[in-house]
C-alpha positions as a Markdown table, in Angstrom:
| # | Residue | x | y | z |
|---|---|---|---|---|
| 1 | Met | -28.1 | 168.7 | 19.6 |
| 2 | Thr | -25.2 | 171.2 | 19.3 |
| 3 | Val | -24.2 | 172.4 | 15.9 |
| 4 | Pro | -20.5 | 171.8 | 15.3 |
| 5 | Leu | -18.0 | 174.4 | 14.3 |
| 6 | Val | -15.8 | 174.4 | 11.2 |
| 7 | Leu | -12.4 | 176.1 | 11.0 |
| 8 | Gly | -10.7 | 176.8 | 7.6 |
| 9 | Ile | -7.0 | 177.9 | 7.6 |
| 10 | Asp | -4.7 | 179.0 | 4.8 |
| 11 | Glu | -1.6 | 181.3 | 4.5 |
| 12 | Ala | -0.3 | 184.0 | 2.3 |
| 13 | Gly | 3.4 | 185.0 | 2.1 |
| 14 | Tyr | 5.1 | 181.7 | 3.0 |
| 15 | Gly | 7.5 | 181.8 | 0.0 |
| 16 | Pro | 8.5 | 185.4 | -0.5 |
| 17 | Leu | 11.8 | 187.0 | 0.6 |
| 18 | Leu | 10.2 | 190.3 | 1.7 |
| 19 | Gly | 7.0 | 191.2 | 3.6 |
| 20 | Pro | 4.9 | 189.6 | 6.3 |
| 21 | Leu | 3.6 | 186.0 | 6.6 |
| 22 | Ile | -0.2 | 185.9 | 7.2 |
| 23 | Ile | -2.2 | 182.9 | 8.3 |
| 24 | Gly | -5.9 | 183.5 | 7.8 |
| 25 | Ala | -8.8 | 181.6 | 9.5 |
| 26 | Thr | -12.5 | 181.5 | 9.1 |
| 27 | Leu | -14.8 | 180.0 | 11.7 |
| 28 | Trp | -18.2 | 178.6 | 10.7 |
| 29 | Arg | -21.2 | 177.1 | 12.5 |
| 30 | Cys | -22.5 | 174.4 | 10.2 |
| 31 | Ala | -24.8 | 171.5 | 10.7 |
| 32 | Leu | -22.7 | 169.2 | 8.4 |
| 33 | Arg | -19.1 | 168.1 | 8.4 |
| 34 | Pro | -16.9 | 169.8 | 5.7 |
| 35 | Ala | -16.8 | 166.6 | 3.7 |
| 36 | Asp | -20.6 | 166.5 | 3.5 |
| 37 | Ala | -21.2 | 170.2 | 3.0 |
| 38 | Asp | -20.5 | 171.9 | -0.4 |
| 39 | Leu | -20.9 | 175.5 | 1.0 |
| 40 | Trp | -20.6 | 176.9 | -2.5 |
| 41 | Gln | -23.8 | 175.1 | -3.4 |
| 42 | Arg | -25.6 | 175.8 | -0.1 |
| 43 | Leu | -24.8 | 179.5 | -0.3 |
| 44 | Asp | -25.0 | 179.9 | -4.0 |
| 45 | Thr | -27.5 | 182.8 | -3.9 |
| 46 | Ala | -24.8 | 184.9 | -2.2 |
| 47 | Val | -21.4 | 183.5 | -3.2 |
| 48 | Thr | -19.8 | 182.0 | -6.3 |
| 49 | Arg | -16.4 | 180.8 | -7.5 |
| 50 | Ala | -16.4 | 183.1 | -10.5 |
| 51 | Ala | -18.9 | 185.9 | -11.1 |
| 52 | Gly | -20.1 | 186.9 | -14.6 |
| 53 | Arg | -20.4 | 190.5 | -15.7 |
| 54 | Arg | -23.9 | 190.9 | -14.3 |
| 55 | Asp | -23.4 | 188.6 | -11.3 |
| 56 | Ser | -23.4 | 190.6 | -8.0 |
| 57 | Arg | -22.6 | 187.6 | -5.8 |
| 58 | Leu | -19.4 | 187.5 | -3.7 |
| 59 | Val | -16.5 | 185.6 | -5.3 |
| 60 | Val | -15.0 | 183.1 | -2.9 |
| 61 | Asp | -12.2 | 180.9 | -4.2 |
| 62 | Asp | -8.5 | 180.2 | -3.9 |
| 63 | Ser | -6.9 | 183.6 | -3.7 |
| 64 | Lys | -4.5 | 182.7 | -6.4 |
| 65 | Arg | -7.5 | 182.4 | -8.8 |
| 66 | Val | -9.2 | 185.5 | -7.5 |
| 67 | Phe | -6.3 | 188.0 | -7.0 |
| 68 | Asp | -5.6 | 190.2 | -10.0 |
| 69 | Arg | -2.2 | 192.0 | -9.8 |
| 70 | Gly | -3.4 | 194.9 | -11.8 |
| 71 | Arg | -6.3 | 195.6 | -9.5 |
| 72 | Gly | -4.4 | 194.7 | -6.4 |
| 73 | Pro | -6.4 | 194.4 | -3.1 |
| 74 | Ala | -9.5 | 195.6 | -4.8 |
| 75 | Ser | -9.9 | 192.1 | -6.4 |
| 76 | Leu | -10.3 | 190.6 | -3.0 |
| 77 | Glu | -11.8 | 193.5 | -1.0 |
| 78 | Arg | -15.5 | 193.3 | -1.6 |
| 79 | Thr | -15.7 | 189.7 | -0.5 |
| 80 | Val | -13.4 | 190.0 | 2.5 |
| 81 | Leu | -15.0 | 193.1 | 3.9 |
| 82 | Ala | -18.6 | 191.8 | 3.3 |
| 83 | Phe | -17.7 | 188.8 | 5.5 |
| 84 | Ala | -16.0 | 191.1 | 8.0 |
| 85 | Asp | -19.1 | 193.1 | 8.3 |
| 86 | Ala | -21.2 | 190.0 | 8.6 |
| 87 | Val | -19.3 | 188.8 | 11.6 |
| 88 | Gly | -18.7 | 192.2 | 13.2 |
| 89 | Val | -15.0 | 192.8 | 12.5 |
| 90 | Pro | -14.2 | 196.5 | 12.5 |
| 91 | His | -12.2 | 197.8 | 9.6 |
| 92 | Gly | -12.2 | 201.6 | 9.5 |
| 93 | Thr | -8.5 | 201.6 | 9.1 |
| 94 | Leu | -5.9 | 199.0 | 8.3 |
| 95 | Gly | -4.5 | 199.2 | 11.8 |
| 96 | Glu | -8.0 | 198.7 | 13.3 |
| 97 | Phe | -8.6 | 195.7 | 11.0 |
| 98 | Val | -5.3 | 194.0 | 11.8 |
| 99 | Thr | -5.8 | 194.5 | 15.6 |
| 100 | Ala | -9.3 | 193.1 | 15.4 |
| 101 | Leu | -8.2 | 190.0 | 13.5 |
| 102 | Ala | -5.1 | 189.3 | 15.4 |
| 103 | Gly | -6.4 | 190.2 | 18.8 |
| 104 | Val | -3.4 | 192.5 | 19.4 |
| 105 | Pro | -1.7 | 195.4 | 17.6 |
| 106 | Leu | 1.0 | 194.5 | 15.1 |
| 107 | Gly | 3.9 | 195.1 | 17.5 |
| 108 | Ser | 6.7 | 195.4 | 14.9 |
| 109 | Val | 9.7 | 197.6 | 14.9 |
| 110 | Cys | 9.7 | 197.8 | 11.1 |
| 111 | Pro | 9.1 | 201.5 | 10.3 |
| 112 | Trp | 6.6 | 200.8 | 7.5 |
| 113 | Tyr | 4.2 | 199.5 | 10.1 |
| 114 | Ala | 4.4 | 202.5 | 12.4 |
| 115 | Asp | 1.3 | 204.1 | 11.1 |
| 116 | Leu | -1.4 | 201.8 | 9.7 |
| 117 | Gly | -4.0 | 204.6 | 9.4 |
| 118 | Arg | -4.9 | 203.9 | 5.7 |
| 119 | Arg | -8.7 | 204.0 | 5.4 |
| 120 | Leu | -10.6 | 200.9 | 4.3 |
| 121 | Pro | -12.0 | 200.0 | 1.9 |
| 122 | Val | -9.2 | 201.2 | -0.4 |
| 123 | Ala | -11.1 | 200.7 | -3.7 |
| 124 | Ala | -14.7 | 201.8 | -3.1 |
| 125 | Ala | -17.0 | 203.8 | -0.9 |
| 126 | Pro | -17.4 | 202.5 | 2.7 |
| 127 | Asp | -20.9 | 201.1 | 2.1 |
| 128 | Ala | -20.2 | 199.7 | -1.4 |
| 129 | His | -20.6 | 196.1 | -0.2 |
| 130 | Ala | -23.6 | 196.7 | 2.1 |
| 131 | Gly | -26.1 | 195.0 | -0.2 |
| 132 | Ala | -23.8 | 191.9 | -0.6 |
| 133 | Arg | -23.4 | 191.7 | 3.1 |
| 134 | Glu | -27.2 | 191.8 | 3.7 |
| 135 | Arg | -27.8 | 189.1 | 1.1 |
| 136 | Leu | -24.9 | 187.0 | 2.6 |
| 137 | Val | -26.3 | 187.1 | 6.1 |
| 138 | Ala | -29.8 | 186.2 | 4.9 |
| 139 | Thr | -28.4 | 183.3 | 2.8 |
| 140 | Met | -26.2 | 181.9 | 5.6 |
| 141 | Thr | -29.2 | 182.1 | 8.0 |
| 142 | Ala | -31.5 | 180.2 | 5.7 |
| 143 | Ala | -28.8 | 177.6 | 4.9 |
| 144 | Arg | -27.9 | 177.0 | 8.6 |
| 145 | Ala | -24.2 | 177.5 | 7.6 |
| 146 | Ala | -22.9 | 180.8 | 8.9 |
| 147 | Cys | -19.4 | 182.3 | 9.1 |
| 148 | Ile | -19.2 | 183.5 | 12.8 |
| 149 | Ala | -15.6 | 184.8 | 13.1 |
| 150 | Leu | -12.5 | 185.8 | 11.2 |
| 151 | Arg | -9.0 | 185.5 | 12.6 |
| 152 | Ala | -5.4 | 186.1 | 11.4 |
| 153 | Glu | -1.9 | 185.4 | 12.6 |
| 154 | Val | 0.2 | 188.3 | 11.3 |
| 155 | Leu | 3.9 | 187.8 | 11.4 |
| 156 | Pro | 5.8 | 190.9 | 10.3 |
| 157 | Glu | 9.3 | 190.4 | 9.1 |
| 158 | Asp | 11.1 | 191.0 | 12.4 |
| 159 | Leu | 8.9 | 188.6 | 14.3 |
| 160 | Tyr | 9.1 | 186.0 | 11.5 |
| 161 | Asn | 12.9 | 186.1 | 11.6 |
| 162 | Arg | 13.0 | 185.7 | 15.4 |
| 163 | Arg | 10.8 | 182.7 | 15.2 |
| 164 | Val | 12.8 | 181.1 | 12.4 |
| 165 | Ala | 16.0 | 181.7 | 14.4 |
| 166 | Ala | 14.4 | 180.0 | 17.4 |
| 167 | Thr | 13.0 | 177.0 | 15.5 |
| 168 | Arg | 15.5 | 176.9 | 12.6 |
| 169 | Asn | 12.6 | 175.8 | 10.4 |
| 170 | Lys | 10.2 | 178.1 | 8.7 |
| 171 | Ala | 7.6 | 175.2 | 8.3 |
| 172 | Ala | 7.6 | 175.0 | 12.1 |
| 173 | Val | 6.9 | 178.7 | 12.3 |
| 174 | Leu | 3.9 | 178.3 | 10.1 |
| 175 | Leu | 2.7 | 175.3 | 12.1 |
| 176 | Glu | 3.0 | 177.2 | 15.3 |
| 177 | Ser | 0.5 | 179.7 | 14.0 |
| 178 | Val | -1.8 | 177.0 | 12.7 |
| 179 | Leu | -1.9 | 175.4 | 16.1 |
| 180 | Arg | -2.6 | 178.8 | 17.8 |
| 181 | Leu | -5.6 | 179.2 | 15.5 |
| 182 | Val | -6.9 | 175.8 | 16.4 |
| 183 | His | -6.5 | 176.7 | 20.1 |
| 184 | Trp | -8.5 | 179.9 | 19.5 |
| 185 | Ala | -11.3 | 178.0 | 17.7 |
| 186 | Gly | -11.3 | 175.3 | 20.4 |
| 187 | Ala | -11.8 | 177.8 | 23.1 |
| 188 | Arg | -14.9 | 179.1 | 21.2 |
| 189 | Ala | -16.2 | 175.6 | 20.6 |
| 190 | Ala | -16.6 | 174.8 | 24.3 |
| 191 | Arg | -18.5 | 171.4 | 24.2 |
| 192 | Gln | -19.2 | 171.5 | 20.4 |
| 193 | Asp | -17.4 | 169.3 | 18.0 |
| 194 | Leu | -14.8 | 171.1 | 15.9 |
| 195 | Tyr | -13.8 | 170.3 | 12.3 |
| 196 | Val | -10.5 | 171.9 | 11.2 |
| 197 | Val | -9.5 | 171.9 | 7.6 |
| 198 | Val | -6.0 | 173.3 | 6.7 |
| 199 | Asp | -4.5 | 173.8 | 3.3 |
| 200 | Arg | -1.4 | 171.5 | 3.5 |
| 201 | Leu | 1.9 | 173.0 | 2.6 |
| 202 | Gly | 4.8 | 170.9 | 1.5 |
| 203 | Gly | 5.2 | 167.2 | 1.7 |
| 204 | Arg | 4.7 | 166.6 | 5.5 |
| 205 | Ala | 2.2 | 163.8 | 6.1 |
| 206 | Asp | 2.7 | 163.0 | 9.8 |
| 207 | Tyr | 1.4 | 165.5 | 12.3 |
| 208 | Arg | 1.0 | 163.1 | 15.3 |
| 209 | Ser | 3.9 | 164.4 | 17.4 |
| 210 | Val | 3.0 | 168.1 | 17.0 |
| 211 | Leu | -0.7 | 167.5 | 17.8 |
| 212 | Leu | 0.2 | 165.4 | 20.8 |
| 213 | Ala | 2.4 | 168.2 | 22.1 |
| 214 | Ala | -0.1 | 170.9 | 21.4 |
| 215 | Phe | -3.2 | 169.2 | 22.8 |
| 216 | Pro | -2.0 | 166.8 | 25.6 |
| 217 | Glu | -5.4 | 166.8 | 27.3 |
| 218 | Arg | -7.0 | 165.1 | 24.3 |
| 219 | His | -6.6 | 161.6 | 23.0 |
| 220 | Leu | -5.2 | 161.3 | 19.4 |
| 221 | His | -6.6 | 158.9 | 16.9 |
| 222 | Val | -5.1 | 158.7 | 13.4 |
| 223 | Val | -7.8 | 158.6 | 10.7 |
| 224 | Ala | -5.6 | 158.7 | 7.6 |
| 225 | Glu | -2.0 | 159.6 | 6.6 |
| 226 | Glu | -1.9 | 159.3 | 2.9 |
| 227 | Glu | -0.8 | 161.2 | -0.2 |
| 228 | Gly | -2.7 | 164.5 | -0.3 |
| 229 | Arg | -4.4 | 164.1 | 3.1 |
| 230 | Ser | -3.6 | 163.7 | 6.8 |
| 231 | Ala | -6.6 | 163.4 | 9.1 |
| 232 | Tyr | -6.8 | 163.0 | 12.9 |
| 233 | Arg | -9.4 | 163.0 | 15.7 |
| 234 | Leu | -8.6 | 164.6 | 19.0 |
| 235 | Ala | -11.1 | 163.4 | 21.6 |
| 236 | Asp | -12.0 | 164.2 | 25.2 |
| 237 | Ala | -15.0 | 163.5 | 27.4 |
| 238 | Thr | -17.1 | 166.3 | 26.0 |
| 239 | Ser | -16.2 | 166.7 | 22.3 |
| 240 | Asp | -14.2 | 165.6 | 19.3 |
| 241 | Trp | -11.9 | 167.8 | 17.2 |
| 242 | His | -11.4 | 166.5 | 13.7 |
| 243 | Leu | -8.3 | 167.9 | 11.9 |
| 244 | Glu | -7.5 | 167.4 | 8.3 |
| 245 | Phe | -4.4 | 168.7 | 6.4 |
| 246 | Val | -5.2 | 168.5 | 2.8 |
| 247 | Val | -3.5 | 169.3 | -0.5 |
| 248 | Asp | -5.4 | 171.9 | -2.6 |
| 249 | Gly | -7.8 | 172.4 | 0.3 |
| 250 | Asp | -8.6 | 175.9 | -0.8 |
| 251 | Gln | -10.2 | 174.5 | -3.9 |
| 252 | Arg | -12.2 | 171.9 | -2.0 |
| 253 | Tyr | -13.5 | 173.8 | 1.1 |
| 254 | Leu | -15.0 | 177.2 | 1.1 |
| 255 | Pro | -13.8 | 178.0 | 4.6 |
| 256 | Ile | -10.2 | 177.5 | 3.5 |
| 257 | Ala | -10.8 | 179.5 | 0.3 |
| 258 | Leu | -12.1 | 182.4 | 2.3 |
| 259 | Ala | -9.2 | 182.2 | 4.7 |
| 260 | Ser | -6.9 | 182.3 | 1.7 |
| 261 | Met | -8.5 | 185.5 | 0.4 |
| 262 | Leu | -8.4 | 187.1 | 3.9 |
| 263 | Ala | -4.7 | 186.3 | 4.3 |
| 264 | Lys | -3.8 | 187.5 | 0.8 |
| 265 | Tyr | -5.8 | 190.7 | 1.2 |
| 266 | Leu | -4.0 | 191.5 | 4.5 |
| 267 | Arg | -0.6 | 190.8 | 3.0 |
| 268 | Glu | -1.3 | 193.0 | 0.0 |
| 269 | Leu | -2.3 | 195.9 | 2.2 |
| 270 | Leu | 0.8 | 195.5 | 4.3 |
| 271 | Met | 3.0 | 195.3 | 1.2 |
| 272 | His | 1.5 | 198.6 | 0.1 |
| 273 | Glu | 2.8 | 200.1 | 3.4 |
| 274 | Phe | 6.2 | 198.5 | 2.8 |
| 275 | Asn | 6.5 | 199.8 | -0.8 |
| 276 | Ala | 5.2 | 203.3 | 0.2 |
| 277 | Phe | 7.9 | 203.6 | 2.9 |
| 278 | Trp | 10.7 | 202.8 | 0.5 |
| 279 | Arg | 9.3 | 205.1 | -2.2 |
| 280 | Gly | 9.7 | 207.9 | 0.4 |
| 281 | Val | 13.3 | 206.9 | 1.0 |
| 282 | Val | 14.3 | 206.1 | -2.6 |
| 283 | Pro | 11.9 | 208.1 | -4.9 |
| 284 | Gly | 11.0 | 206.3 | -8.1 |
| 285 | Val | 11.8 | 202.8 | -6.8 |
| 286 | Gln | 9.4 | 200.3 | -8.4 |
| 287 | Pro | 7.3 | 198.3 | -6.0 |
| 288 | Thr | 7.8 | 194.7 | -5.3 |
| 289 | Ala | 5.5 | 191.8 | -4.3 |
| 290 | Gly | 8.4 | 190.4 | -2.3 |
| 291 | Tyr | 9.1 | 187.1 | -4.3 |
| 292 | His | 12.7 | 186.1 | -4.6 |
| 293 | Thr | 13.8 | 187.3 | -8.1 |
| 294 | Asp | 12.1 | 190.6 | -7.9 |
| 295 | Ala | 13.0 | 191.0 | -4.3 |
| 296 | Gln | 16.7 | 190.8 | -5.3 |
| 297 | Arg | 16.1 | 193.6 | -7.8 |
| 298 | Phe | 14.3 | 195.7 | -5.2 |
| 299 | Leu | 17.0 | 195.3 | -2.6 |
| 300 | Ala | 19.6 | 196.4 | -5.1 |
| 301 | Asp | 17.4 | 199.5 | -5.9 |
| 302 | Ile | 17.0 | 200.5 | -2.3 |
| 303 | Arg | 20.6 | 199.8 | -1.2 |
| 304 | Pro | 21.6 | 203.5 | -1.5 |
| 305 | Gly | 18.8 | 204.5 | 0.9 |
| 306 | Leu | 19.4 | 201.9 | 3.6 |
| 307 | Ala | 21.6 | 204.3 | 5.7 |
| 308 | Arg | 19.1 | 207.1 | 5.4 |
| 309 | Ala | 16.2 | 204.9 | 6.5 |
| 310 | Ala | 18.3 | 203.6 | 9.4 |
| 311 | Val | 17.1 | 200.1 | 8.7 |
| 312 | Ala | 19.5 | 197.2 | 8.3 |
| 313 | Ala | 18.7 | 194.7 | 5.6 |
| 314 | Asn | 19.0 | 191.8 | 8.0 |
| 315 | Glu | 16.1 | 193.4 | 10.0 |
| 316 | Phe | 13.6 | 192.9 | 7.3 |
| 317 | Val | 14.9 | 190.5 | 4.7 |
| 318 | Arg | 13.4 | 187.1 | 5.5 |
| 319 | Ala | 15.8 | 184.6 | 6.9 |
| 320 | Arg | 14.4 | 181.6 | 5.0 |
């Protein structure tokens, strides 16, 4: 009997006016369907939703709950890099990490991404999470529920704007990336069944047309289209793919929660590069997280430096 794969997907940066959009994914080999497997419980010797003062387990939860603005990426880093080590994703520098996760270099004309040589980890010694990684691997092996790969779709501002111009819909841009991640996982699944759980964004409940267009070689079966959950089965002669788009999925499924943390960690690191570039152009400018109100303040602050930077605002301010 082949063990099915589970793919969890979530995004960071869908709403902001500035900075990249990141869609994170974590791929697992697990003997049970997501609905039947509480991975927080099965892996509780290595992971937890919230660690106490003397608790050395890795915190895995919705990134909005884990991320601390004061600590920045450090609040996510130990968990993300321990899992990266466990699955063999190199992360000596930010550029190496992005390329390994995305499968290609960033490929942006934005000057703040020209040199991603910042060393990782940013907040601790390189081997600071080694013990957590070893315990994580041992726990996953014993539980027969192992994370086997990490992946990310990284859309810098210029690429994001081009895709929005082409589709005229930023939700379609996000869905494009989600479907590419499903294709990636499906290629790895071969004849195994695949369970995909995606944190649903917005009010869309019907994904039939996009799934039929993306996977024409599979037969589509609607399992449920209801408030908070849309579920489908895509079948062929060798395997079934089960896709579920669910509201608050990052609080229900550990693979989504970890994807949320991965996406947020990458976005925060890339926003650091963005802010560092503009501090070099306009000394003393206060950094921004890119969300609308503060982004307007930031754009007003850097306006005197736009000509010196040789960057037009419409090249990096998000279209939608």
